[in-house]
BANU-923708 format. One line per 3 residues: number of its first residue (from 1); for each residue x, y, z of N, C-alpha, C, CB. Coordinates in nm, 2 decimals, padded with zeros to 4 digits. Glycine has a CB too. Layout:
NUM	X Y Z X Y Z X Y Z X Y Z; ...
***
This chain:
1	-01.23 -00.85 00.63 -01.11 -00.89 00.69 -01.00 -00.88 00.58 -01.11 -01.04 00.75; -00.89 -00.82 00.61 -00.78 -00.80 00.51 -00.69 -00.92 00.51 -00.70 -00.68 00.54; -00.63 -00.95 00.39 -00.53 -01.05 00.37 -00.42 -01.03 00.47 -00.48 -01.05 00.22
4	-00.37 -01.13 00.53 -00.26 -01.11 00.63 -00.14 -01.04 00.57 -00.22 -01.25 00.69; -00.11 -01.06 00.45 00.00 -00.99 00.38 -00.02 -00.84 00.38 00.03 -01.04 00.24; -00.14 -00.80 00.36 -00.18 -00.65 00.36 -00.17 -00.60 00.50 -00.32 -00.63 00.30
7	-00.21 -00.67 00.60 -00.20 -00.63 00.74 -00.06 -00.61 00.78 -00.27 -00.73 00.83; 00.02 -00.71 00.74 00.17 -00.70 00.77 00.23 -00.59 00.70 00.24 -00.84 00.73; 00.19 -00.56 00.58 00.25 -00.44 00.51 00.22 -00.31 00.58 00.19 -00.44 00.36
10	00.09 -00.29 00.62 00.05 -00.17 00.70 00.13 -00.16 00.83 -00.10 -00.17 00.73; 00.14 -00.27 00.90 00.22 -00.27 01.02 00.36 -00.23 01.00 00.21 -00.41 01.09; 00.42 -00.28 00.90 00.57 -00.25 00.87 00.58 -00.10 00.83 00.62 -00.34 00.76
13	00.49 -00.06 00.74 00.50 00.08 00.69 00.48 00.18 00.81 00.40 00.11 00.58; 00.37 00.15 00.89 00.34 00.25 01.00 00.44 00.25 01.11 00.20 00.21 01.05; 00.51 00.14 01.13 00.61 00.14 01.24 00.75 00.17 01.18 00.61 00.01 01.31
16	00.76 00.18 01.05 00.89 00.20 00.98 00.99 00.09 01.02 00.95 00.34 01.02; 00.93 -00.03 01.03 01.01 -00.15 01.06 01.07 -00.20 00.92 00.93 -00.27 01.13; 01.19 -00.16 00.89 01.24 -00.18 00.75 01.26 -00.33 00.72 01.36 -00.10 00.73
19	01.31 -00.40 00.81 01.33 -00.55 00.79 01.19 -00.61 00.76 01.40 -00.62 00.91; 01.09 -00.58 00.84 00.96 -00.64 00.82 00.90 -00.59 00.69 00.87 -00.60 00.94; 00.93 -00.46 00.65 00.88 -00.41 00.53 00.94 -00.49 00.41 00.91 -00.26 00.51
22	01.07 -00.52 00.41 01.13 -00.59 00.30 01.06 -00.73 00.29 01.28 -00.61 00.33; 01.03 -00.79 00.40 00.97 -00.92 00.41 00.82 -00.92 00.36 00.98 -00.98 00.54; 00.76 -00.81 00.35 00.62 -00.80 00.32 00.59 -00.79 00.17 00.55 -00.69 00.39
25	00.70 -00.76 00.09 00.68 -00.73 -00.05 00.77 -00.82 -00.14 00.72 -00.59 -00.08; 00.73 -00.84 -00.27 00.81 -00.90 -00.37 00.93 -00.81 -00.40 00.73 -00.94 -00.49; 01.03 -00.87 -00.46 01.14 -00.79 -00.50 01.17 -00.82 -00.65 01.27 -00.83 -00.42
28	01.12 -00.72 -00.74 01.07 -00.59 -00.71 00.92 -00.59 -00.68 01.10 -00.50 -00.83; 00.88 -00.48 -00.62 00.73 -00.46 -00.60 00.69 -00.34 -00.69 00.71 -00.43 -00.44; 00.57 -00.36 -00.75 00.52 -00.25 -00.83 00.45 -00.15 -00.75 00.42 -00.31 -00.94
31	00.49 -00.02 -00.76 00.44 00.09 -00.68 00.39 00.20 -00.77 00.54 00.14 -00.58; 00.26 00.24 -00.75 00.21 00.35 -00.83 00.14 00.45 -00.74 00.11 00.29 -00.93; 00.15 00.58 -00.78 00.09 00.69 -00.71 00.09 00.81 -00.79 00.16 00.71 -00.58
34	00.08 00.93 -00.73 00.07 01.05 -00.80 00.20 01.08 -00.89 00.06 01.17 -00.70; 00.31 01.02 -00.86 00.43 01.04 -00.94 00.46 00.93 -01.04 00.55 01.05 -00.85; 00.36 00.85 -01.07 00.37 00.74 -01.17 00.39 00.61 -01.11 00.49 00.78 -01.26
37	00.42 00.51 -01.20 00.44 00.37 -01.17 00.58 00.33 -01.18 00.34 00.28 -01.25; 00.63 00.25 -01.09 00.77 00.20 -01.10 00.78 00.07 -01.03 00.87 00.30 -01.05; 00.87 -00.01 -01.07 00.91 -00.13 -01.00 01.02 -00.09 -00.91 00.95 -00.25 -01.09
40	01.00 -00.11 -00.78 01.10 -00.08 -00.68 01.16 -00.21 -00.62 01.05 00.01 -00.57; 01.29 -00.21 -00.59 01.35 -00.32 -00.52 01.29 -00.31 -00.38 01.51 -00.32 -00.52; 01.30 -00.42 -00.30 01.26 -00.42 -00.16 01.33 -00.31 -00.08 01.28 -00.56 -00.10
43	01.46 -00.30 -00.11 01.54 -00.19 -00.04 01.49 -00.05 -00.08 01.69 -00.21 -00.08; 01.46 -00.03 -00.21 01.41 00.10 -00.25 01.28 00.13 -00.19 01.41 00.11 -00.41; 01.20 00.02 -00.17 01.07 00.04 -00.11 01.08 00.09 00.04 00.99 -00.10 -00.11
46	01.18 00.03 00.11 01.20 00.07 00.24 01.25 00.22 00.25 01.30 -00.02 00.32; 01.33 00.26 00.15 01.37 00.40 00.14 01.25 00.49 00.12 01.47 00.42 00.02; 01.16 00.45 00.04 01.03 00.53 00.02 00.96 00.54 00.16 00.94 00.46 -00.08
49	00.95 00.44 00.24 00.89 00.44 00.37 00.95 00.55 00.45 00.89 00.31 00.44; 01.08 00.56 00.46 01.15 00.65 00.54 01.13 00.79 00.48 01.30 00.62 00.55; 01.15 00.81 00.35 01.15 00.94 00.29 01.01 01.00 00.30 01.19 00.94 00.14
52	00.90 00.92 00.27 00.77 00.97 00.27 00.71 01.00 00.41 00.68 00.88 00.20; 00.75 00.92 00.51 00.70 00.93 00.64 00.55 00.90 00.65 00.73 01.07 00.69; 00.50 00.84 00.55 00.35 00.81 00.55 00.31 00.72 00.66 00.31 00.75 00.41
55	00.19 00.74 00.70 00.12 00.65 00.79 -00.02 00.62 00.73 00.10 00.71 00.94; -00.06 00.50 00.73 -00.19 00.46 00.66 -00.27 00.38 00.76 -00.16 00.39 00.53; -00.39 00.43 00.79 -00.48 00.35 00.88 -00.59 00.29 00.79 -00.53 00.44 00.99
58	-00.60 00.16 00.78 -00.71 00.10 00.70 -00.84 00.13 00.76 -00.69 -00.05 00.69; -00.93 00.17 00.67 -01.07 00.20 00.71 -01.17 00.09 00.67 -01.12 00.33 00.66; -01.15 00.04 00.55 -01.24 -00.06 00.49 -01.16 -00.14 00.38 -01.37 00.00 00.44
61	-01.19 -00.27 00.37 -01.13 -00.35 00.27 -01.23 -00.39 00.17 -01.06 -00.47 00.33; -01.20 -00.39 00.04 -01.29 -00.43 -00.07 -01.22 -00.54 -00.15 -01.33 -00.31 -00.15; -01.24 -00.67 -00.12 -01.18 -00.77 -00.19 -01.24 -00.77 -00.34 -01.21 -00.91 -00.13
64	-01.15 -00.78 -00.43 -01.19 -00.78 -00.57 -01.18 -00.92 -00.63 -01.09 -00.69 -00.66; -01.07 -01.00 -00.60 -01.06 -01.14 -00.64 -00.96 -01.20 -00.55 -01.01 -01.15 -00.79; -00.92 -01.32 -00.58 -00.83 -01.39 -00.49 -00.70 -01.32 -00.46 -00.80 -01.53 -00.54
67	-00.65 -01.23 -00.55 -00.52 -01.17 -00.53 -00.53 -01.02 -00.51 -00.43 -01.20 -00.64; -00.64 -00.96 -00.53 -00.66 -00.81 -00.54 -00.76 -00.76 -00.44 -00.70 -00.77 -00.68; -00.71 -00.66 -00.36 -00.80 -00.60 -00.26 -00.78 -00.45 -00.27 -00.77 -00.65 -00.12
70	-00.88 -00.37 -00.26 -00.87 -00.23 -00.25 -00.90 -00.19 -00.11 -00.97 -00.15 -00.35; -00.81 -00.11 -00.05 -00.82 -00.07 00.09 -00.84 00.08 00.10 -00.70 -00.12 00.18; -00.95 00.12 00.16 -00.97 00.27 00.19 -00.89 00.29 00.31 -01.12 00.30 00.20
73	-00.82 00.41 00.31 -00.73 00.43 00.42 -00.73 00.58 00.46 -00.59 00.39 00.39; -00.69 00.61 00.58 -00.67 00.74 00.63 -00.52 00.76 00.63 -00.73 00.76 00.78; -00.47 00.85 00.55 -00.33 00.88 00.53 -00.28 01.00 00.60 -00.29 00.88 00.39
76	-00.16 01.00 00.66 -00.10 01.12 00.71 00.05 01.12 00.67 -00.11 01.14 00.87; 00.10 01.24 00.65 00.24 01.26 00.62 00.30 01.36 00.72 00.27 01.30 00.47; 00.43 01.37 00.74 00.48 01.47 00.83 00.44 01.61 00.80 00.63 01.45 00.84
79	00.44 01.64 00.67 00.41 01.78 00.62 00.26 01.80 00.61 00.48 01.81 00.49; 00.18 01.70 00.63 00.03 01.71 00.62 -00.03 01.63 00.73 -00.02 01.65 00.48; -00.02 01.68 00.85 -00.07 01.61 00.97 -00.22 01.58 00.97 -00.03 01.68 01.09
82	-00.30 01.66 00.90 -00.44 01.63 00.90 -00.47 01.51 00.81 -00.52 01.75 00.85; -00.54 01.41 00.85 -00.57 01.29 00.77 -00.64 01.32 00.64 -00.65 01.19 00.85; -00.60 01.24 00.54 -00.66 01.25 00.41 -00.70 01.11 00.38 -00.55 01.30 00.30
85	-00.82 01.10 00.32 -00.87 00.96 00.28 -00.82 00.93 00.14 -01.03 00.96 00.29; -00.76 00.81 00.13 -00.70 00.76 00.00 -00.75 00.62 -00.01 -00.55 00.78 00.00; -00.72 00.56 -00.12 -00.75 00.42 -00.14 -00.63 00.35 -00.21 -00.88 00.39 -00.22
88	-00.60 00.23 -00.18 -00.48 00.16 -00.23 -00.53 00.03 -00.29 -00.37 00.14 -00.13; -00.49 00.00 -00.41 -00.51 -00.13 -00.47 -00.39 -00.22 -00.44 -00.54 -00.12 -00.63; -00.41 -00.33 -00.37 -00.30 -00.42 -00.34 -00.32 -00.55 -00.42 -00.30 -00.45 -00.19
91	-00.21 -00.60 -00.47 -00.21 -00.74 -00.52 -00.11 -00.82 -00.44 -00.16 -00.74 -00.67; -00.16 -00.94 -00.40 -00.08 -01.03 -00.32 -00.05 -01.15 -00.40 -00.16 -01.07 -00.19; 00.08 -01.19 -00.40 00.13 -01.31 -00.47 00.22 -01.39 -00.37 00.20 -01.28 -00.60
94	00.19 -01.52 -00.36 00.27 -01.61 -00.27 00.29 -01.55 -00.13 00.41 -01.63 -00.34; 00.18 -01.50 -00.08 00.18 -01.45 00.06 00.25 -01.32 00.09 00.25 -01.55 00.14; 00.29 -01.24 -00.02 00.35 -01.11 00.00 00.29 -01.01 -00.10 00.50 -01.12 -00.02
97	00.30 -00.89 -00.07 00.24 -00.78 -00.16 00.33 -00.77 -00.28 00.23 -00.65 -00.08; 00.27 -00.78 -00.40 00.34 -00.76 -00.53 00.31 -00.63 -00.60 00.31 -00.88 -00.62; 00.20 -00.56 -00.56 00.17 -00.43 -00.62 00.10 -00.35 -00.52 00.08 -00.45 -00.75
100	00.13 -00.22 -00.52 00.07 -00.12 -00.43 00.04 00.01 -00.52 00.16 -00.08 -00.31; -00.09 00.03 -00.55 -00.13 00.14 -00.63 -00.22 00.23 -00.55 -00.20 00.10 -00.76; -00.17 00.35 -00.52 -00.24 00.45 -00.44 -00.32 00.54 -00.53 -00.15 00.53 -00.35
103	-00.45 00.57 -00.49 -00.54 00.66 -00.56 -00.60 00.76 -00.46 -00.65 00.58 -00.62; -00.64 00.87 -00.51 -00.70 00.98 -00.43 -00.84 00.95 -00.38 -00.70 01.11 -00.51; -00.90 00.85 -00.44 -01.04 00.82 -00.39 -01.07 00.67 -00.41 -01.14 00.90 -00.46
106	-01.16 00.62 -00.33 -01.21 00.48 -00.34 -01.27 00.45 -00.48 -01.31 00.45 -00.23; -01.35 00.54 -00.53 -01.41 00.51 -00.67 -01.30 00.49 -00.77 -01.50 00.62 -00.71; -01.19 00.58 -00.77 -01.08 00.56 -00.86 -01.01 00.43 -00.85 -00.98 00.67 -00.84
109	-00.99 00.39 -00.73 -00.92 00.26 -00.70 -01.01 00.14 -00.75 -00.88 00.24 -00.55; -01.13 00.15 -00.72 -01.22 00.04 -00.76 -01.23 00.03 -00.91 -01.36 00.06 -00.70; -01.24 00.15 -00.98 -01.24 00.15 -01.13 -01.11 00.08 -01.18 -01.25 00.29 -01.18
112	-00.99 00.12 -01.12 -00.87 00.06 -01.17 -00.86 -00.09 -01.14 -00.75 00.12 -01.09; -00.94 -00.14 -01.04 -00.94 -00.28 -01.01 -01.05 -00.35 -01.10 -00.97 -00.30 -00.86; -01.12 -00.28 -01.18 -01.22 -00.34 -01.27 -01.36 -00.35 -01.21 -01.17 -00.47 -01.31
115	-01.38 -00.27 -01.11 -01.52 -00.26 -01.05 -01.59 -00.14 -01.09 -01.51 -00.28 -00.90
***
């Protein structure tokens, strides 16, 4: 079972509900992926949702500790309609997502989480 903050994050991203997305993350939120790591304001995070067009369907959750969970996901983008399996390391603080680090595979994400 995923942390409610992570579930709310997925719902907001997948529906492009920008107000809900702002409410699901810290300000700033740490975001990492193929283009590096950066701290994004909540508004910049919502811009990323719109620009990327990403949709992420959770497949399995892997709790690491009280604040960290790795989620294996099926990802699609407008320019890549065929699903791709990725994994995201989430950190939750005070009931909202404080870090989102996307990896190309579950083993990579688990290694980054210290497993």
